[in-house]
N, C-alpha and C positions, 0 to 999 in steps of 0.2 A: 551155667548156670542159667541160660533159657529154659534148658530140660526142664531143671528142679523144679523153675519159676512154674511152668505148666503142668505138672505134678501134683504139687504142692496145691496150686489151684484147685486143679478135679477133686482130689482127695478131701480137704477142705471143706469146698462146696456140698460134696456129697454127703460130708458127716455133718454138716449142719442143717440138712434138710430134715427136720421135724424134731431138733434138738430144742432141749428147753430153753438156752439161749435165744434161739429163733424166735419159739413163745413168747418171750421176755421181751422182745424187740416188737413183736406185734400187740403187747401189751403196754407199752410204754409209747408207742404211736397213737394208741386210743385217747393218751391225757395230754401228750406231750406236741410240738411240732415236729413235722418231719425231721428238718434239717437240723434242730437239736438232738433228735435221737441218733440220727447217721453221725454227726460229727463225734459224739460223745461214744458210740461203738467203735468206730474209725482208733479214738485216741486209746481208748482200752485195749480194742484188741491188737493194735500196734506193740503196746506196752506188752501186754500178757504173752504176746508171741515174742516179741524180743528176749523174754526169759524164757522161752520154751526152746527159740535157738541157742541160745545158750546154754543150757542143760545139754541138749541132745548133742551140741559139738564138740564140750568139752566133756563131758560125764557118761555122755550115752544116754540109753533109754532108761538109767535108774532115776525114778523121781518119787520123793515123800510124799503121796499125795493122802494119806491118812488124815493125819492132824488137817490140813489145807481143808480138807473135803468137810471136816465136823465142823470146822470154823465158818465155811461157807455157807452151810446148812442153816447154822444158829442165825447167822446175819440176813437171810434169806425168812426166816421164821420173823425174823425184828422186821424187817423189810413190808411184810405182811400183816403185823400187826399195827405199823405205824400207818398203810395206806388204809386201813381199816379204820383206824380213829381219825381220819383224815387230814388235812393241815392246810396251809394257805393256799396252796395251788389248786384245791377244789374248793376253796370257797366261791359263792354264786359272784361274790364283788370283785374276784380277781379278773383282772384283765387278761387278754391273750398275751399280752406284752411280756405279764410278771410269770406266765408260765413257759416262757422262753429265755429265761435268765439262768443266772448264774448257779441256784439251787436246783433247777430242773437238769441242768447237765452233770452237775455233780454226782445226783442221786443215780442218774442212767447209767454215768460211766463206774462209780465203784459196783454198782450192780452187778457188771458186766464183767466186771474184774473178778468178782467174787465168784461168777456163775462160773467163770473156765477156766478157775483153778481147780485142778484136777479133772476136768472134764475130758471128755472122748478126743475133741478137737485139740485140745492143749497136747495130750498125750500123743496124740496121731503126729503135731507138730514137731515135738521130740523125737520121735522115731526117724522121721523126713530127716531132721538134721543131724542125725546120729552117721547117712552116712550119703549124704548130698550137699551140693554146695549151700552153705549157710544164709546167704544173702539171697539166693533164689528161692530156697524155702520162706525166709522169712518174709517177703514180698509176696509171693504167690498165697500163701497160707492167709495173710494179712486180708488181700483182695478177694479170695475164697469168698473165707468168712465175712467179709465185709458187702459182697455180691448178693449171698444167702440172705443176710439179716436187711439187707434192703427189697427184697421179697415180700417179706415180712412188715416191713415197716408201712409197705403200699398198701398191703390188705388191712395192716392196722387203722391206718388214717381215712380208708375208704367205710370201715366200716365205724369209727370213731363219727361219722358225720350222721351214723342213723341209729344210735344208740344213747339214752339217756346219761346223765353224767352217773346217777346212782348204778344202773347196772355196771358199766366199766369202772367205778370204784369198788363194788364186792366182786367183780371179776377179778380184777388185778389185784386184790388181796387174797382171795380163793387161791391166783395161780401161785405167788409167793410161799404161800402157807405147805402148799401141796409139793412144789421144789423143793423147800426148807426138811419137809419131813421126810421126802425122799433122801435127799444128799444126807441127811441124819443117819438112817435107817442102814444107808447103803456103807456108809463106814462103821457104823459101830456093828454090824450084823452082816459082813461083805459077802457070805456064801447063801444068802437068800437069793432066789431067782428073781429074774426081772419082775414078772408078771406078779408075783407073789410082795416084792418091795412095791410097786404101783398099787396095788389091792390095799395094801395096809397104810399107805400114805393116803389114799384118798378115804377109808375110813375116818383117821384120824382128824381130816378136816369136816369131813360131816359130822363126825361126832363133835367138832368143838363148834361149829355151827349149830349143832342142836342145843348144845350146853348156853351160849350166848340166846339163844332165842326164848330160853325157860327163865332168863334173867327180865326182871322187872323193866319197864322201858326205861326209866330213868337209867339204870345202870348198863342200859346198852349203848354200843357206838352210835352216832348220831345218824350214820347211815341204814342200820339197821333198827333204828325205832320205827312204831306205826305212824304212818301217815295220816295226818289230820284230817278228818272228813271233809269235804266240801261244805260250804255253809248252805244251807237249806232255802230255797228261795220260792217265793208263794206263787200259787199257781194263775192268782189272778193278776192281770197286768199292773202295774203300780198305776200308770194314768187313767186307768177304769175308775177306781173310788174317784179321784179328783173331778174327774169329766161329771161323775154322778152327781158330787156335792156343788158342783158349779151348775148342774143342771136343775138342782133343788132350790138354788138360791136365786134364780134367774127370773127376774117378775114376770107374772103372767100378762097377758095382754099388750 
């Protein structure tokens, strides 16, 4: 069991570095408290890897991922549009306590479950469980993924203190849309090379952004509307006219 645990930890930790779910963890850490994101990732990873280990243990490496990938891609696009539209978690009047409650936990958990369905880390877990101790694979793969995503959370939490909310919201929506487009193309046109899939996905997101920017201001999402110009202030100090008036009314002699 220990050998399977260590092997699974190493394989999944390395596979998760630079993976889309690690980038999603970084993005969520920009918006929500780190412990909410980490706990949601742990729950989602535990659940998905239970499924992966069960499939690998009882059915070998056979996993019908085509339909799951399409559903996950569509849901990522939905999350991207939802993030772009804005919700109560991004309102200025929302307190930090509201950002760490059940809605945030649910959003992060569901996003990670969808992101992991058919992902390479899930397939790697299935493969490992097909010929290794299932309990060791489950524990090791879960710990490996949580550890890798914890690094992303640290980076996201640090950046979140230095980036304005507007930039965070636009970046989060763009990442969701990019991942969603990529996952849809990957499953609808499976023979396309990785680089071409990424280029087409990026082009789709950029084209979508350009189309939204051409819409009238009132039809755009609030985060993409033109910011109001700051009020123009007079060059002359407001106290100076009063001072001149007071001086002119001051009796002579």
